[in-house]
PAMARTI-8439 format. One record per residue (C-alpha): residue in one letter; x, y, z. Coordinates in pm, whole numbers, padded with zeros to 5 digits, always signed. Each point is the difference from the previous one (the first is absolute). Layout:
% residues N
AXYZ/...
END
This chain:
% residues 891
M+00000+00000+00000/R+00151+00331+00104/R+00268+00112+00236/L-00256+00193+00207/A-00078-00332+00170/I+00353-00015+00140/G-00081+00229+00292/A-00221-00252+00174/S+00252-00271-00067/V+00285+00197+00152/A-00211+00072+00307/A-00065-00368+00045/L+00371-00064+00034/L+00066+00234+00288/A+00068-00177+00326/G+00127+00066+00350/A-00063-00057+00369/L-00219+00265+00157/A-00033+00132+00352/V-00349+00138+00053/A-00086+00190+00317/L-00375-00047+00039/A-00279-00028+00252/Q-00123-00329+00150/P-00070-00240-00292/N-00331-00158-00084/T-00033-00377+00007/A-00156-00204-00276/S-00084-00357-00086/A+00140-00187-00295/A-00168+00066-00332/A-00259-00239-00139/A-00119+00008-00362/D-00312+00158-00145/P-00089-00121-00350/Y+00013+00274-00262/N-00058+00031-00373/W+00275+00200-00171/K-00061+00171-00335/N+00170+00268-00204/V-00151+00344-00034/R-00025-00002-00377/I+00230+00223-00200/D+00118-00259-00256/G+00368+00025-00081/G+00192+00304+00111/G+00357-00121-00053/F+00256-00150-00234/V-00063-00352-00133/P+00337-00116-00141/A-00124-00333-00135/V-00309-00193-00104/V+00083-00366-00066/F-00225-00260-00164/N+00049-00365+00082/P+00033-00154-00349/G-00118-00335+00133/E-00344+00099+00125/K-00260+00231-00147/N-00087+00313+00203/L+00273-00064+00259/I+00168+00341+00023/Y+00223+00157+00263/A+00101+00360+00061/R+00283+00131+00213/T+00043+00342+00157/D+00296+00179+00147/I-00134+00065+00351/G-00348-00156-00004/G+00059-00374-00030/A-00123-00238-00270/Y-00342-00081-00142/R-00178-00279-00189/W-00274+00066-00254/N-00352-00123+00077/E-00169-00045-00338/T-00345-00066+00146/G+00000+00312+00214/Q+00203+00205-00247/S+00222+00109+00286/W+00340-00061+00156/T+00061-00200+00317/P+00286+00116+00226/L+00245-00276+00086/L+00237+00148+00257/D-00226+00155+00265/W+00159-00236+00254/V+00321+00204-00018/G+00036+00187+00328/Q+00197+00270+00178/N+00306-00221+00047/N+00040-00090-00369/W-00178+00292-00167/G+00259+00006-00280/Y-00155-00315-00146/N-00269+00226-00145/G+00260+00120-00248/V-00024-00264-00273/L+00301+00006-00229/S-00121-00287-00219/I-00274-00259-00029/A+00012-00333-00185/P-00292-00234-00063/D+00078-00365-00074/P-00128-00080-00351/V+00006-00377+00066/D-00149-00037+00348/T-00217+00309-00013/N-00079-00012+00371/R+00357+00106+00065/V+00114+00360+00001/Y+00314+00174+00130/A+00078+00356+00106/A+00329+00177+00069/V-00068+00248+00281/G+00179+00275+00188/M-00052+00374-00030/Y+00340+00169+00035/T+00358-00111-00040/N+00132+00266+00236/D-00059+00030+00374/W-00355+00134-00043/D-00108-00364+00003/P+00146-00185+00298/N-00054-00347-00148/N+00160-00199-00278/G-00209-00091-00299/A-00179-00329-00046/I-00150-00230-00260/L-00360-00087+00082/R-00148-00318-00140/S-00360-00113-00014/S-00164-00323-00114/D-00354+00141+00011/K+00019+00302-00232/G+00111+00234+00274/N-00261-00077+00264/T+00278-00116+00234/W+00376+00043-00020/Q+00325-00146+00124/I+00312+00212+00038/T+00358-00055-00110/T+00218+00283+00128/L+00291+00129-00205/P+00347+00107+00116/F-00054+00346-00153/K-00270+00261-00048/N-00248+00047-00283/G-00114+00339-00129/G-00368-00013-00087/N-00015+00381+00033/M+00348+00075-00132/P+00115+00135-00340/G-00029-00258-00277/R-00294-00179+00163/G-00198+00003-00324/M+00255-00215-00181/G-00062-00373-00007/E-00131-00240+00071/R+00301-00085+00214/L-00167-00312+00137/A-00098-00280-00242/V-00104-00366-00001/D+00157-00225-00262/P-00293-00133-00206/N+00212-00294-00110/N+00073-00108+00357/N-00215+00187+00248/K+00204-00110+00302/N+00250+00259-00117/V-00069+00358+00105/Y+00246+00275-00093/F+00049+00334+00173/A+00202+00281-00159/A+00107+00206+00301/E+00089+00366+00036/G+00290+00149+00190/G+00275-00199-00168/N-00130-00319+00160/G-00019-00192-00327/L-00222-00281-00119/Y-00171-00245+00237/R-00181-00324-00072/S-00222-00243+00186/T-00035-00360-00109/D-00264-00091+00260/Y-00298+00224-00081/G+00143+00301+00183/V+00066-00165+00336/T+00373+00077-00022/F+00205+00223-00228/S+00369-00004-00081/K+00216+00234-00200/V+00080-00098-00357/T+00373+00049+00031/T+00061-00052-00370/F-00204+00305-00096/P+00267+00253-00101/N-00150+00347+00049/A-00175+00150+00303/G-00074+00332-00172/N+00156+00342+00044/Y-00260+00267-00077/V-00050+00256+00277/Q-00234+00291-00052/D+00187+00249+00221/P+00313-00121+00182/A+00018+00326+00197/D-00351-00017+00151/T+00038+00066+00373/N-00347-00141+00073/N+00118-00347-00106/Y-00299-00032-00230/L+00144+00057-00347/N+00346-00146+00057/Q-00084-00371-00016/N+00126-00234-00270/Q-00325-00096-00174/G+00145-00345-00062/L-00183-00251-00217/T-00323+00100-00168/W-00196-00301-00132/V-00004-00373-00068/T-00188-00175-00282/F+00008-00335-00177/G+00010-00141-00351/A-00007-00368-00089/A+00118-00266+00244/N+00319+00102+00183/Q+00000+00351-00157/V+00014+00276+00260/F+00043+00373-00069/V+00096+00260+00262/G+00006+00379-00021/V+00273+00196+00178/A+00012+00367+00102/D+00323+00048-00194/K-00024+00221-00309/E+00286-00181-00173/N-00108-00353+00090/P-00380-00001+00039/V-00100-00356-00100/Y+00137-00348+00084/R-00102-00348-00110/S+00028-00358+00124/N-00061-00303-00222/D+00047-00260+00273/G-00258+00087+00262/G+00213+00257+00178/S+00322-00190+00041/T+00203+00227-00230/W-00063+00349-00133/T+00116+00219-00285/R-00045+00360-00095/I-00206-00013-00319/A+00213+00109-00293/G-00105+00301-00206/Q-00240+00132+00260/P-00090+00370+00014/T+00193+00215+00247/G-00036+00345+00152/Y-00330-00063+00178/L-00155-00208+00279/A-00222-00291-00099/H-00322+00065+00196/K-00196-00295-00134/G+00067-00327-00176/V-00285-00205-00150/V+00021-00318-00207/Q-00247-00086-00274/G+00086-00312-00197/D+00347+00034-00150/Y+00038+00365+00102/L+00112+00188+00310/F-00123+00359+00001/I+00158+00260+00230/S-00092+00359+00083/T+00276+00233+00119/S+00038+00341+00156/D+00282+00224+00117/T-00112-00015+00366/G-00154-00255+00233/G-00315+00211+00049/P-00276+00012+00088/Y-00017+00382-00001/D+00240+00076-00282/G+00147-00129-00324/A+00095+00215-00300/A+00136-00247-00257/G-00010-00367-00083/Q-00063-00272-00256/V-00201-00316-00068/W+00182-00306-00137/K-00083-00347-00128/Y+00232-00297+00047/Q-00054-00315-00205/I+00090-00282+00235/S+00071-00263-00266/T+00235+00214-00210/G+00143+00237+00262/G-00085+00307-00210/W-00105+00335+00144/T-00234+00248-00174/D-00071+00358+00108/I-00380+00039-00005/T-00020+00332+00188/P-00334+00167-00085/T+00130+00360-00005/P+00324+00121-00164/A+00251+00104+00263/A+00007+00358-00129/D-00373+00037+00066/A-00024-00177+00336/Y+00006+00165+00341/Y-00077-00318+00192/G+00125-00350+00060/Y-00208-00319-00005/S-00126-00219+00280/G-00337-00181+00013/L+00018-00287-00251/T-00244-00279-00084/V-00065-00256-00272/D-00320-00166-00116/Q+00048-00372+00055/Q-00299-00069-00223/K+00138+00198-00294/P+00369-00051-00083/G+00167+00324-00096/T-00240+00224+00194/L+00163+00206+00274/M-00043+00334+00180/V+00239+00231+00180/A-00045+00313+00213/T+00213+00311+00037/Q+00230+00044+00299/I-00097+00278+00064/S-00200+00250-00210/W-00144+00249+00246/W-00105+00243-00271/P-00245+00005-00157/D-00073-00360+00097/A+00136-00352+00005/I+00032-00181-00333/F-00082-00364-00063/F+00131-00165-00316/R-00143-00313-00164/S+00145-00228-00266/T-00149-00306-00168/D+00309-00088-00205/Y+00269-00067+00262/G+00086+00369+00027/A+00061+00070-00370/T-00270+00270+00010/W-00184+00172+00283/T-00314+00200+00063/R-00042+00243+00290/A-00280+00045+00251/W-00017+00362-00115/D+00146+00203-00284/W+00032+00368-00070/T-00233+00143-00260/S+00033+00376+00000/Y+00165+00115+00324/P-00137+00006+00264/S-00261-00241-00134/M+00037-00377+00021/S-00168-00304-00143/K-00045-00273+00260/R-00057-00371-00032/Y-00164-00007+00343/T-00258+00157+00227/I+00029+00000+00379/D-00306-00048+00219/I+00074+00086+00365/S-00360+00009+00119/A+00082-00278+00249/N+00285+00209+00149/P-00073+00361-00094/W+00277+00148+00214/L+00250-00128-00259/D-00048+00325-00189/F+00212+00147+00284/N-00228+00306+00015/T+00170+00135-00311/N-00107+00159-00324/P+00327+00038-00190/Q+00056+00182-00324/P+00044-00214-00312/P+00194-00203-00088/E-00013-00122+00359/A-00323-00169+00099/T-00168-00143+00304/P-00011-00279+00090/K+00347-00088-00121/L+00078-00325-00173/G+00251-00049+00277/W+00345+00053+00145/M+00253-00234+00160/N-00131-00268-00237/E+00242-00270+00105/T-00248-00277-00074/L-00216-00094-00298/A-00152-00348-00002/I-00207-00159-00278/D-00214-00287+00127/P+00164-00324-00121/F-00348-00150-00047/N-00175+00302-00153/S+00161+00226-00259/S-00265+00266+00061/R+00085+00056+00366/M+00296+00200+00127/L+00077+00141+00344/Y+00258+00263+00078/G+00122+00186+00305/T+00058+00369+00061/G+00117+00215+00288/A-00357+00013+00127/T-00202-00304-00108/V-00046-00303-00225/Y-00172+00048-00335/S-00150-00263-00226/T-00143-00042-00347/T-00208-00293-00121/N-00010+00094-00368/L+00371+00037-00070/T-00021-00161-00344/N-00210+00296-00117/W+00337+00176-00023/D+00100-00218-00296/A-00337+00046-00169/G+00036+00378+00003/S-00269+00067+00259/T+00043+00126+00354/I+00056-00202+00314/T-00170+00088+00329/I+00220+00032+00307/K-00147-00011+00350/P+00151-00010+00348/L+00010-00350+00148/A+00106+00074+00356/K-00291-00102+00219/G+00154-00162+00306/I+00343+00152-00049/E+00044+00266+00267/E+00352+00139-00008/T-00004+00339+00166/A+00230+00119+00278/V-00237+00136+00264/L+00134+00293+00200/D-00303+00114+00199/L-00370-00077+00050/A-00291+00192+00147/A-00344-00138+00091/P-00226+00297+00082/P-00327-00040+00194/T-00203+00136-00293/G+00048+00008-00374/A+00208-00264-00177/P+00096-00295+00217/L+00364+00050-00095/V+00238+00255-00150/S+00353-00110-00088/A+00347+00147-00055/L+00213-00210-00235/G+00339-00003-00161/D+00020+00102-00366/I-00372+00026-00075/G-00082+00226+00293/G-00303-00163+00155/F-00375-00025-00029/Y-00338+00091+00141/H-00143-00350+00046/A-00377+00047-00017/S-00024-00379-00028/L+00254-00250+00126/D-00089-00250-00270/A-00004+00225-00307/V+00290+00162-00186/P+00002+00379+00056/A-00040+00219-00306/N+00306+00215+00066/F+00270+00062+00252/H+00067+00315+00202/D+00057+00294-00229/T-00008+00380-00018/P+00247+00006+00149/A+00195-00310-00088/L+00272-00049+00261/G+00188-00300-00133/S+00037-00259+00272/N-00234+00106+00281/T+00170-00054+00336/S-00265+00101+00254/L-00363+00106+00031/D-00235+00089+00282/F-00353+00130+00063/A-00167+00205+00270/E-00160-00253+00234/L-00290+00230+00091/T-00029+00153-00348/P+00093-00298-00217/T-00076+00176-00327/V+00333+00180+00038/F+00309-00190-00112/A+00363+00082-00066/R+00254-00210-00186/V+00367+00051-00080/G+00240-00158-00246/N+00344-00031-00154/A-00043+00184-00329/D+00328+00112-00156/A-00112+00363+00038/A-00287+00191+00158/P-00279-00066+00072/H+00051-00245+00283/I-00338+00044+00173/G-00368-00031-00089/I-00312+00089+00200/S-00349-00147-00032/S-00328+00129+00137/D-00214-00292-00118/G+00152-00295+00182/G+00294-00061-00235/K-00190-00027-00327/N+00114+00329-00152/W+00306+00206+00085/Y+00148+00345-00038/Q+00360+00107+00034/G+00120+00129+00335/Q+00288+00240+00052/E+00327-00115+00150/P+00297+00141+00190/S+00323+00059-00185/G+00249-00284-00010/V-00247-00288-00019/T+00144-00292-00199/G-00233-00284+00099/G-00325-00087+00168/G+00096-00119+00346/T-00303-00028+00232/I-00312+00216+00039/A-00247+00026+00290/V-00341+00170-00011/G-00153+00131+00323/A-00325-00149+00123/D-00216+00287-00128/A+00224+00095-00297/G+00092+00331+00163/Y+00369-00097+00017/M+00236-00209-00210/V+00356-00105+00080/W+00238-00102-00278/S+00344-00157+00035/P+00129-00004-00359/Q+00336-00109-00132/G+00258+00269-00064/T-00098+00245+00271/G-00142+00022+00351/V-00348-00057+00144/Y-00277+00252-00071/Y-00358+00062+00109/S-00292+00163-00179/T-00320+00163+00123/T-00125+00058-00355/R-00039-00356-00128/G+00332+00004-00174/S-00012+00339-00171/S+00273+00138+00229/W+00254-00151+00238/T+00196+00106+00309/A+00301-00179+00143/S-00068-00212+00309/A+00230+00031+00299/G+00154-00276+00210/L-00013-00279-00254/P+00289-00129-00215/A-00027-00029-00377/G-00117-00338-00124/A-00223-00075+00298/I-00306-00224-00044/V-00314+00200+00078/E-00349-00107+00109/S-00313+00183+00122/D-00210-00065+00306/R-00334-00126-00128/V-00207+00204+00249/N+00182+00320+00105/P+00045+00220-00309/K+00312+00170+00138/T+00187-00308+00118/F+00263-00159-00222/Y+00263-00266+00062/A+00338-00071-00153/Y+00285-00246+00020/A+00367+00045-00087/A+00313-00193+00102/G-00153-00174+00300/K-00176+00307+00139/F-00374+00066+00018/Y-00129+00355-00046/T-00335+00164+00069/S-00149+00328-00118/K-00303+00156+00169/D-00016+00310-00220/G-00075-00139-00343/G+00358-00086-00084/A+00155+00340+00072/T+00221-00144+00273/F+00092-00354+00099/T+00134-00121+00333/A+00194-00323+00044/S-00109-00242+00272/S+00251-00176+00223/V-00097-00344-00126/T+00245-00195-00217/L-00141-00187-00299/P+00165-00229-00259/T+00260+00163-00220/T+00023-00263-00276/G-00233-00207-00210/R-00329+00081-00169/L-00177+00228+00246/H-00356+00134-00026/L-00216+00200+00239/K-00380+00028-00008/A-00253+00186+00212/V-00331-00160+00098/P-00321+00144-00148/G-00249+00106+00263/T+00245+00013+00292/E+00199+00315+00063/G+00361-00049+00094/E+00025-00371-00083/V+00284-00078-00237/W+00180-00326-00079/V+00348-00062-00137/A+00108-00318-00178/G+00374-00051-00027/E+00269-00261-00017/S-00005-00065+00373/G-00376-00025+00038/L-00330+00184+00030/F-00045+00298+00232/R-00313+00183+00118/S-00046+00346+00143/T-00324+00138+00142/D+00144+00340+00096/S+00104+00141-00337/G+00343-00159+00013/S+00117+00103+00346/T+00030-00366+00098/F-00024-00328-00187/T-00087-00355+00102/K+00152-00296-00182/V-00223-00290-00105/T+00211-00290+00121/S-00134-00267-00233/V+00108+00205-00304/T+00372-00047-00048/S+00023+00191-00327/G-00225+00239-00185/I-00012+00134-00352/N-00330+00190-00008/V-00319+00051+00198/A-00348+00121-00097/F-00352+00024+00142/G-00342-00107-00121/K-00356-00034+00116/A-00031-00139+00352/A-00115-00357+00050/P-00359-00045+00113/G-00016+00061+00373/Q+00341+00170+00010/S+00067+00367+00059/H+00354+00021-00139/K+00067+00005-00370/A+00121-00325-00149/I+00380+00010-00033/F+00180-00146-00299/L+00369-00080+00016/V+00260-00115-00246/G+00268-00144+00221/T+00105-00289+00219/V-00224-00125+00282/D+00113-00283+00226/G+00274-00087-00247/V-00226-00015-00307/T+00031+00265-00274/G-00318+00095-00179/V-00304+00226-00003/F-00195+00015+00326/R-00313+00154+00149/S-00076+00090+00360/D-00351+00085+00117/D+00099+00086+00358/A+00261+00274-00027/G+00291-00238-00050/T-00063-00239+00287/S-00058-00294-00233/W+00060-00057-00372/V-00122-00221-00280/R+00202-00064-00312/I-00208+00088-00307/N+00232-00115-00279/D+00166-00338-00039/D+00319-00139-00148/A-00156-00012-00347/H-00082+00372+00012/Q+00309+00193+00104/Y+00061+00227-00303/G+00372+00052+00045/N+00119+00338+00117/A-00346+00117+00108/G-00127+00244+00258/D+00148+00342-00068/A-00359+00100-00081/L-00279-00124+00226/A-00353+00121+00074/G-00301-00137+00185/D-00350+00055-00131/P-00196+00236+00228/N-00336-00142-00108/V+00050-00374-00045/F+00115-00187+00307/G+00301-00219-00069/R+00086+00139-00342/V+00359+00103-00057/Y+00187+00145-00298/L+00360-00114-00042/G+00251+00165-00230/T+00282-00201-00152/N+00320+00073-00187/G-00097-00157-00331/R-00320-00200+00062/G-00231+00299+00005/I-00265+00072+00261/L-00166-00286+00185/Y-00322+00021+00194/A-00114-00269+00238/D-00333-00085+00160/R-00083-00255+00262/T-00142-00325-00131/T-00170-00065+00334/T-00216+00245+00185/A+00115-00106+00345/T+00299+00151+00172/T+00262-00269+00053/A+00092-00054+00361/P+00366+00047+00093/T+00177-00310+00125/T+00280-00047+00245/S+00212-00196-00244/P+00070+00084-00364/A+00012-00374-00076/T-00366-00051+00088/P-00207+00269-00174/T-00375-00018+00011/T-00274+00157-00205/T-00270-00051+00261/P-00174+00337+00049/T+00009+00117+00359/V-00031+00373-00058/V-00335+00079-00158/P-00186+00320-00087/T-00157+00162+00302/T-00354-00107+00088/T-00051+00208+00315/S-00084+00342-00135/P-00340+00103+00140/T-00093+00199-00310/P+00073-00013-00370/V+00280+00211-00146/P-00163+00337-00074/T-00058+00079-00363/T-00208+00243-00198/D+00036-00188-00327/S-00300-00229+00051/P-00250-00071+00276/P+00001-00338+00173/T-00271-00237-00111/T-00282-00088+00239/G-00119-00328-00147/P-00347-00076-00132/T-00283+00225+00118/G-00145-00106+00334/T+00292-00226+00097/T+00298+00037+00227/P+00317-00010-00214/T+00259-00265+00079/C+00275+00238-00105/T+00055+00330-00179/A+00258+00103-00254/S+00136+00342-00087/Y+00199+00070-00317/K+00254+00273-00061/I+00245+00088-00276/T+00350+00030+00144/G+00187+00078-00320/S-00059+00061-00369/W+00204+00060-00314/G-00055-00001-00371/G-00164-00331-00081/G+00007-00139+00354/M-00106+00030+00361/Q+00046-00150+00345/G-00282-00056+00247/E-00056-00117+00354/V-00313-00155+00152/T-00064-00017+00376/V-00218-00292+00114/Q-00180+00059+00334/N-00159-00280+00202/T-00328+00148+00131/R-00104-00302+00206/A+00064-00080+00364/V+00178-00323-00093/A+00311-00060-00208/T-00028-00079-00369/K+00143-00312-00163/S+00010+00138-00352/W-00113+00298-00205/T-00074+00096-00359/V-00009+00348-00156/T-00155+00077-00341/W-00047+00307-00216/T-00057+00100-00362/F+00234+00227-00196/T-00174+00255-00221/A+00285+00155-00202/G+00195-00290-00150/Q+00235-00064+00294/T+00168-00343+00014/I+00159-00158+00307/S+00361-00111-00055/Q+00118-00089+00353/V-00149-00053+00346/W+00180-00043+00332/N-00141-00107+00340/G-00277-00173-00194/T-00077-00202-00311/G-00168+00192-00279/T-00181-00090-00321/Q-00172+00215-00260/T-00267-00108-00244/G-00092+00274-00241/T-00049+00304+00222/D-00077-00200+00316/V+00277-00036+00259/R+00006-00255+00283/V+00262-00014+00276/V+00006-00266+00272/N+00222-00004+00306/A+00349-00144+00010/S+00065-00304+00220/Y+00122+00211+00289/N-00245+00294+00012/G-00343-00162-00037/A-00038+00002+00377/I-00088+00354+00110/V-00077+00051+00367/A-00328+00160+00101/N-00009+00361-00121/G+00350-00044-00139/S+00122+00067-00353/T+00257-00097-00259/T+00104+00141-00337/F+00091-00122-00345/G+00154+00190-00287/F-00001-00025-00376/L+00142+00139-00321/A-00216+00060-00306/S+00034+00141-00348/T-00228+00285-00096/A-00156+00102-00330/G-00073+00353-00114/T+00027+00303+00225/T-00236-00096+00284/N+00042-00241+00289/P-00319+00020+00206/V-00036-00175+00334/P-00252-00284-00031/S-00334+00107+00138/A-00069-00318+00198/I+00254-00219+00183/A-00165-00316+00133/C+00145-00204+00286/S-00108-00335+00144/A+00160-00211+00271/T-00040-00336+00172/S+00037-00052+00373/
END
């Protein structure tokens, strides 16, 4: 993906012993598990897809790899991608950088992946080869004695990992870093270096790079096979780019007569020919010259088949594919043609002649062999309306992969820096008519998430993302139409809203030049540009006061500032160092908090002055602080040495003893019967690292993810839903935004031993309230005329947004004896449709809705009550409260 994701990775590496002077610690029991359903908030795509790989042995078996977001397998029935590496956790997060992927064309259940994100010290672990015998559902790991660079320069070259179709026990890996060629002869269980291979590569993009990112030897670049015992290997050596073995890898020779001066990005065999695409750099962001060549294996002759004369080219070549159904048909992509667009070339005569995806007519006009339909992912227009000859959406960029379906000449997939595109009528190209290109990224979520906000009204979620800025997520399960714009801030680093006036938002970002801040007055849907102090070079963090009367901004490049004019003017804050993390109290409009270098700071005057407390907090690791909505002065800090709580605006802190390490903390709607907000934690509880929830202010915890849902380097963005109990939003560094809901409606009881979790509900919604929850949205029902009702129900709307709503119903037992069960019914009158119910089981037939109690809340004591909630879609502009809510109960 992009280097912006490095920041979170670097933070994850920081370590050190900490001495924390705090008040008397809380005690807590070991964490049980609470079953959850984890899903992505849909964006579709969002990052670089270096390779799409078809398994030539099985129809519709397709894999995709990403540079920081793991690997995926295509689901033909659902027309979506299934993530395969969500089990990767905090301790091996680099495995989400997939340098290469190799399906077995003989035993098609087998697939291999070379993983590891960085070859420098940003990734603490060595690389590995993963192997699966069930198409990636489960994996085994073979660690390597060196690192892999799934997010390093040259990652689009390949595939570096390949299974010999003539003997599928043999798996080859062309390593980076001067590590040479490796081979397994036991289906990837063990690998050994091929000591007879003569060249480990020598190309380095920038030997003088002090960040240790561009100064790596890009090593070997690909492996492919011809007939039995024929193996071809590409090398990042401009004078010696291609080698050959005729004896199954025992001996190797540099192929005579080969082209020199460029790097061989791709090597693909079709029949008696090896085709290679070359460029002057390893990419994926650059490349100004290159060639395409054909090698006839039987004769040893090379032919230059470059589509564009060198004098006219301003690009190299990378993405390369052949049509296995049609000998002589191949396609190649530019590496890289930023302006006016990428170019794809197609030949049906082994490269003797080519046609282009677009041609100039009369500048700036073009004739195109394609149309692009982005209606499924409309944000791919990037909020642009460029002047011709540029167009939106673009055909692509960073097109390191083109792949024609080996079973279907009409289907091709290709990757870009933002998504996967597909066409299913590719052969129209040869007939002189246009092909239709559409995004094919459903299920691929590859954004780096830098901040999340879940306001009490409006959209359920607003995000801040790397590269594509972020979104107003009116629906969690639909792709947004566009990302944050006007202003566009590049990678958005922080956003916040006014807790008591949640229509007011601020967001900040890392644009190369001003602006770096945007303000919204409609809940984050639309934005206008704020002003900024001089010297700002990056977004930093932003905090909005509870009533929007004050804002505090800690940008990069200068000190901390506060505003009383919603970002139209700024004044320097006193007492706080530059680079501090800032946060607002969610109740007191003038109270703000900050953290810097182990010190906690508080402002009581809207950010004008900050005072440091005497408490010592962690100084290393990934630290986040959050204030609790609805409770003045309560603020929590998650850091490397644990989780800390203050109830006096930071004067003192109490450590939660069961939490040995924290990454982030957030708050959501309180559990039924509880007064404190639900607490969500990414961290380590009782020795287990995961995502946790506490319903009792940190006394006890339940783990809400599992080992199959860890999402790598996750947690630098975290938010609890203020309206849906139990729902949490988790940001990842490459797997997008996840949201999770409970799959049971009971609160899981904590246990005294992590080895014996239980899901038996012992904490249930309160049933002792003497009166229903007050509401003016609808009157309680009274039952049939002339009878005493067994129960009453009152309905209220607790949240609404474009196309959706959230409601809550209070069920009151009106009898002098306890109920055993209850049923509530009503009729919608404006096209509403129930999508989810909690604390009850709901069904809808036509307009009629019926909700019955859950197993644990059917028993309501005399004159007591319970509640259930629901989500529903809405139609049109009205959302009236149903006029009659009927309730019946058994005793």
